[in-house]
Structure formats: C-alpha cells, structure tokens
C-alpha positions in Angstrom: -82.9 -17.7 -11.0 -79.3 -18.9 -11.2 -78.7 -22.7 -11.6 -76.3 -24.7 -9.5 -74.0 -25.1 -12.5 -73.5 -21.3 -12.6 -71.7 -21.4 -9.3 -69.5 -24.2 -10.4 -68.7 -22.5 -13.7 -67.8 -19.3 -11.8 -65.5 -21.1 -9.5 -63.9 -23.1 -12.3 -63.2 -19.9 -14.4 -61.6 -18.3 -11.3 -59.4 -21.3 -10.9 -58.4 -21.3 -14.5 -57.6 -17.6 -14.3 -55.1 -18.4 -11.5 -53.6 -21.2 -13.8 -54.4 -23.8 -11.1 -55.2 -27.4 -11.9 -57.5 -29.5 -9.7 -54.5 -31.3 -8.4 -52.8 -28.0 -7.3 -56.1 -26.8 -5.8 -56.3 -30.1 -3.9 -52.8 -29.5 -2.5 -53.8 -26.0 -1.4 -57.2 -26.7 0.2 -56.6 -30.3 1.3 -60.0 -31.1 -0.2 -60.3 -34.3 -2.2 -60.2 -33.8 -6.0 -63.5 -35.6 -6.4 -65.3 -33.1 -4.1 -63.7 -30.2 -6.0 -65.0 -31.6 -9.3 -68.4 -32.1 -7.7 -68.6 -28.5 -6.7 -67.7 -27.3 -10.2 -70.4 -29.7 -11.6 -73.0 -28.6 -9.0 -73.3 -32.2 -7.9 -73.7 -31.7 -4.1 -75.1 -35.2 -3.5 -71.7 -36.8 -3.3 -70.7 -34.4 -0.4 -70.5 -35.9 3.1 -73.0 -33.4 4.4 -74.5 -29.9 4.0 -72.0 -28.4 6.5 -69.1 -29.8 4.6 -70.6 -28.6 1.3 -70.6 -24.9 2.5 -67.1 -25.3 4.1 -65.6 -26.8 0.9 -67.2 -24.0 -1.2 -65.8 -21.4 1.1 -62.2 -22.9 1.0 -62.5 -23.2 -2.8 -63.5 -19.5 -3.1 -60.7 -18.3 -0.8 -58.1 -20.3 -2.8 -59.1 -18.5 -6.1 -59.4 -15.0 -4.5 -63.2 -14.9 -4.5 -65.2 -13.5 -1.5 -67.2 -16.5 0.0 -69.8 -14.3 1.7 -70.6 -12.7 -1.6 -71.1 -16.1 -3.3 -73.2 -17.4 -0.4 -75.5 -14.3 -0.7 -75.7 -14.5 -4.5 -76.4 -18.3 -4.5 -78.3 -18.5 -1.2 -81.2 -20.3 -2.8 -79.0 -23.0 -4.4 -76.3 -23.6 -1.7 -77.5 -26.0 1.1 -78.2 -24.4 4.5 -75.5 -25.3 7.0 -76.6 -27.2 10.0 -75.4 -30.3 11.8 -77.4 -33.4 10.6 -76.2 -35.7 13.3 -75.5 -33.9 16.6 -78.5 -32.4 18.5 -78.2 -28.8 19.6 -78.8 -29.5 23.2 -75.8 -32.0 23.3 -73.5 -29.3 21.8 -74.6 -26.8 24.4 -74.0 -29.2 27.3 -70.6 -30.1 26.0 -69.7 -26.3 25.8 -70.8 -25.8 29.4 -68.8 -28.8 30.6 -65.7 -27.5 28.8 -66.1 -24.0 30.3 -66.6 -25.5 33.8 -63.5 -27.6 33.5 -61.4 -24.6 32.4 -62.8 -22.6 35.3 -62.0 -25.3 37.8 -58.4 -25.5 36.5 -57.9 -21.8 37.0 -59.3 -21.9 40.5 -56.8 -24.7 41.3 -53.9 -22.6 40.3 -55.2 -19.4 41.9 -53.9 -20.0 45.5 -50.5 -21.0 44.0 -50.3 -17.8 42.1 -51.2 -15.7 45.2 -48.4 -17.5 47.1 -45.9 -16.8 44.4 -46.8 -13.1 44.3 -46.6 -12.9 48.1 -43.1 -14.6 48.2 -41.8 -12.3 45.4 -43.0 -9.2 47.4 -41.2 -10.4 50.5 -38.0 -11.0 48.6 -38.2 -7.5 47.0 -38.8 -5.9 50.4 -35.9 -7.6 52.1 -33.6 -6.7 49.2 -34.7 -3.0 49.4 -34.1 -2.9 53.2 -30.7 -4.6 53.0 -29.5 -2.4 50.1 -30.5 0.8 51.9 -28.8 -0.3 55.1 -25.6 -1.2 53.4 -25.5 2.2 51.5 -26.1 4.2 54.6 -23.3 2.3 56.4 -20.9 2.8 53.5 -21.5 6.6 53.5 -20.7 7.3 57.2 -17.1 6.0 57.2 -16.3 7.8 54.0 -17.7 11.1 55.3 -15.7 10.8 58.6 -12.5 9.9 56.7 -12.9 12.9 54.4 -13.5 15.1 57.4 -10.4 13.9 59.1 -8.3 14.5 56.0 -9.5 18.0 55.6 -8.7 18.9 59.3 -5.2 17.3 59.4 -4.0 18.2 56.0 -5.6 21.7 55.5 -2.4 23.5 56.6 -0.1 21.5 54.2 -2.0 22.2 51.0 -0.9 25.3 49.2 -3.1 27.4 46.8 -1.0 26.4 43.8 -1.5 22.7 44.6 -5.2 23.2 44.9 -5.4 24.9 41.5 -3.3 22.1 39.9 -5.7 19.5 41.3 -8.7 21.4 40.0 -7.2 21.6 36.5 -6.5 17.8 36.6 -10.0 17.1 37.8 -11.5 19.3 35.0 -9.3 17.6 32.4 -10.4 14.2 33.6 -14.0 15.3 33.6 -13.7 16.5 30.0 -12.2 13.3 28.8 -15.0 11.3 30.5 -17.6 13.5 28.8 -15.9 13.0 25.4 -15.9 9.2 26.0 -19.6 9.3 26.9 -20.5 11.3 23.8 -18.5 8.9 21.6 -20.4 5.9 23.0 -23.7 7.6 22.5 -22.9 8.4 18.9 -21.8 4.8 18.2 -25.0 3.5 19.8 -27.1 5.9 17.7 -25.3 4.9 14.5 -25.9 1.2 15.3 -29.6 1.9 15.9 -29.9 3.8 12.6 -28.2 1.0 10.7 -30.6 -1.7 12.0 -32.9 -3.3 9.5 -36.5 -2.1 9.6 -39.6 -3.8 8.1 -42.8 -1.7 7.8 -46.2 -2.8 6.7 -47.5 -0.3 4.1 -51.1 -1.7 3.7 -53.5 -4.6 3.0 -55.7 -4.8 -0.2 -57.8 -7.9 -0.4 -55.4 -10.9 -0.2 -52.3 -8.7 -0.9 -50.2 -7.2 1.8 -47.3 -4.8 1.0 -44.2 -4.4 3.2 -41.1 -2.0 2.9 -37.6 -3.0 4.0 -35.1 -0.2 4.9 -31.6 -0.1 6.3 -30.8 -3.5 4.9 -27.2 -4.6 4.0 -28.5 -7.5 1.9 -31.6 -8.5 0.1 -32.3 -12.2 0.7 -35.8 -13.8 1.1 -36.3 -17.3 2.5 -39.6 -19.1 2.2 -40.1 -22.1 4.5 -42.8 -24.6 5.3 -43.6 -25.3 9.0 -42.1 -28.4 10.5 -45.3 -30.4 10.0 -47.0 -28.5 7.2 -46.8 -28.0 3.5 -47.5 -25.1 1.2 -47.7 -24.2 -2.5 -45.5 -21.1 -3.3 -44.8 -18.9 -6.2 -41.9 -16.4 -6.1 -41.2 -13.7 -8.7 -39.6 -10.2 -8.9 -40.8 -6.9 -10.1 -39.8 -7.8 -13.6 -42.1 -10.9 -13.6 -39.0 -13.2 -13.4 -40.1 -16.5 -11.8 -37.8 -17.8 -9.2 -40.0 -20.8 -8.1 -43.4 -22.3 -8.4 -43.6 -25.5 -6.3 -44.7 -27.2 -3.2 -42.6 -27.2 0.0 -43.3 -29.3 3.1 -42.0 -30.5 6.5 -39.6 -27.6 7.3 -38.2 -27.4 3.7 -37.0 -23.9 2.8 -35.9 -22.0 -0.3 -33.7 -18.8 -0.2 -33.7 -16.2 -3.1 -31.3 -13.3 -3.7 -33.0 -10.0 -4.7 -29.9 -7.8 -4.7 -30.6 -6.8 -8.3 -34.3 -6.2 -7.8 -36.4 -3.6 -6.1 -39.4 -5.8 -5.2 -40.2 -9.4 -4.4 -43.6 -11.1 -4.9 -44.5 -14.2 -3.0 -47.8 -16.1 -3.3 -48.6 -18.8 -0.9 -51.5 -21.3 -1.1 -51.4 -22.1 2.6 -50.3 -19.0 4.6 -50.7 -20.6 8.0 -48.1 -23.2 7.2 -45.7 -20.8 5.4 -42.9 -18.8 7.1 -41.2 -15.9 5.3 -37.8 -14.5 6.4 -36.2 -11.2 5.2 -32.5 -11.2 5.8 -33.0 -13.8 8.6 -35.8 -11.7 10.2 -39.2 -13.5 10.3 -42.0 -11.6 8.7 -45.2 -11.4 10.8 -48.2 -11.8 8.4 -51.0 -9.3 8.9 -53.8 -11.3 7.2 -55.4 -14.6 8.3 -56.4 -15.5 4.7 -55.5 -19.0 3.5 -54.2 -17.7 0.1 -52.1 -14.6 0.4 -49.9 -12.4 -1.9 -46.9 -10.8 -0.2 -45.2 -7.8 -1.8 -41.8 -6.8 -0.4 -40.3 -3.5 -1.4 -36.5 -3.0 -0.9 -35.8 0.7 -0.2 -32.1 0.5 -1.1 -31.5 4.3 -1.1 -31.8 4.5 2.7 
C-alpha cells in the first residue's frame, strides 16, 4: 500500500521537472503556498475540508501536466473522499429546483414578447414584398408601351446599316462589361487567396499545434485578460527564450518570429490568457488550465 507521502513526492518531483517553485505554482493555481506544501508533505489536516483537499490536488496535478483521474484512482485509499461536510444534500436539491423554476418563469415572461416581435417582423416583410412587386409591375408597363411606340413610329426611318452599327456597338459594350466583371472576380479571388489562415493541426495532452499560412508578417502577442493574470513562457523552435514572466490586468507582450519557423507558448492560466497571431485572436481548443501552444509558420505559401 502506498503512503500519503508518496503522492506528495510524486507531485513535488513533477513540479521540479517543470522548474516551478512553490511561489510560481501559487501564482498559477491561486492556491495558498501553505496548502501546496501540505499536499507535498501529505499533511491533509491543515486543509479547509475534504472537498478542498481533492480540488487542490486536482489543480496541482493539472499545473504540472499530470492526469488527476489517474492519481485519484492510484491513491484512492489515501485521498479523502469528496463530500460536503456542512451543506445537507436535501438543501442543495431544493436550491437547484428553485433556481430552475426561476429560470423557467423568466423565459415564460419573455415568451409573449418574442411572439409579438416575430409577428411584427412578419407583417413588415409582407408589406415590403407587396409594395416592391407593385412598384416593379407599374414600372414595367410604361417602359413596354414607350418601346412599342418607338418601334412603330421610327421603324421606317432606321436603315439596315444603322441597325448593324448599333449591334456592333452593343456587342463591343457587352464585351467590355464582361472583361470588367472578369477582372473584378480575379481581384476578389486573389484577395481571398492572400488572406491569412490559421489551422488547428491537432491536440496531444496539454499541447495544441496550429499552422499559419498566407501571412505577410509573423508577430505573436500574448495578453492577460482585463481582470486576470497568467504566467507565460515564450520560446522559438531553437529554444531561444523570449519571455518567462507573469502578466496581469490587460498587460500584453508582442514578439517577432520573422526569423523563426515555430513559436512555443506555455501559459499557466489559459482561461485568462489571450493569444493573437498578426492581430488575429487564436481560439484555444483545450479547456485545460495549463496549456502548451505550438504555432507553425508556413512561410513558403
């Protein structure tokens, strides 16, 4: 049977492999340093409760790239069972039912208003359709009559040569219009081809890989959310370290990778970290707290 200290030693060794101090781990997990030390020592008596003990161990494991469920299964006889010591189960269920009923009542209050809005929009669309068709039909009749009158009164004055010249002019004008349309289409297609494209190649554990094509520059900006903070580490494919620091409250750092083919970003709090590639925000695929982001720059395209 494994002792409690074995779990603490395993977590501590994983932390040291990541070159993280307890202070840095405290910044990443927002767990007080004394609780982190207690986990490593196996001293769960200082924890605020059994639920928090399991929650703190889970956050610690994710921060050092260990699978929490594997640890819980391996040390299931040593880690306290999670349950609420203070709140009765019946009270929790009653509160859940009350919250659901309040949400349902709010939806029912807005339902008649939604129906009225849909009905009003339908009436407006119907009126617009009828008016538009009426105006189009009225516009066609005078034009047709006018063209008919011109054909009757001027048919004797138009010579065959004039008619052929008019046909040639019409054909020339049509060709010029077609050329202009083709030019516009080609310019639009070239603009679409030159637009930057970010593709997610795959996810492996806590590492997600993206590829960037059709880019005219290679800048990466790492930013903390307006009310958040995150520990970041930025390197290139040659293990050159650009930054290893904490950013907070909307603070951002921009790095130029024009001379590199890949960028590596590690964030200790992904939910409070934003990454921009050439001013385009990167949508993170994983929900993990600690993430490794690999950005490949396909410069040949």
